[in-house]
C-alpha positions, 0 to 999 in steps of 0.5 A, spaced: 303 317 721 300 313 715 304 309 710 300 306 703 303 301 699 300 299 692 303 293 687 298 291 683 291 291 685 293 290 692 292 296 697 296 296 704 295 302 709 297 302 716 298 307 721 304 308 727 306 314 731 313 316 730 316 320 737 322 323 733 327 325 740 335 328 739 338 323 744 335 318 749 342 318 753 344 324 757 351 326 756 355 331 760 358 336 754 364 336 757 365 328 756 370 323 752 364 319 750 361 325 745 367 323 740 365 322 734 367 317 729 371 311 728 377 312 733 385 311 731 389 305 733 396 305 737 400 301 739 403 298 746 408 294 747 406 289 754 410 283 752 407 277 758 400 281 758 395 277 756 390 283 754 390 284 746 387 291 746 383 296 750 380 302 748 382 309 751 376 313 751 380 320 753 384 319 747 378 316 742 384 311 741 385 303 740 391 301 744 394 294 741 398 289 744 404 289 739 407 285 743 401 280 744 403 272 741 397 274 736 399 280 734 406 277 733 404 271 730 398 275 725 404 280 723 407 275 718 403 276 713 400 283 711 394 280 710 392 276 716 395 282 720 389 287 717 385 282 719 387 281 726 387 289 727 380 288 724 377 283 728 380 287 734 376 293 732 371 290 731 372 287 739 372 294 742 366 298 738 362 293 739 364 292 746 363 301 746 357 301 743 352 296 747 353 297 754 350 293 759 348 287 753 349 280 755 356 276 752 352 272 748 348 279 745 355 282 744 358 276 741 352 276 736 354 283 734 362 281 734 360 276 729 355 281 725 360 286 724 366 281 723 363 279 717 361 285 714 368 288 716 373 282 712 367 282 706 369 289 704 376 289 706 382 290 701 389 286 703 
């Protein structure tokens, strides 16, 4: 593939090899990993347990612990609760979509997604 960019009297040309593939990863067609789109969420009351959220791949749903003290605290205010749930979504989506990445890389992705999400949230 050859690309040429022209701006005024300046002309830049370069060439590259482009390979198009359907998928780089092999998937089992019966696998729940093939479910597309954002998962839904549901609540599970688990008082005293430390987990805030978990992804259930079979149901393609994020399970939120609505008895966790952070959820209880965030539920005092509609806007705070929405931001809390969006952060849980960010955590689960980053963790699920970037397998094998280091903790530092996952945290960087989560911050990126959180900032983008909060910019577009409407309370």
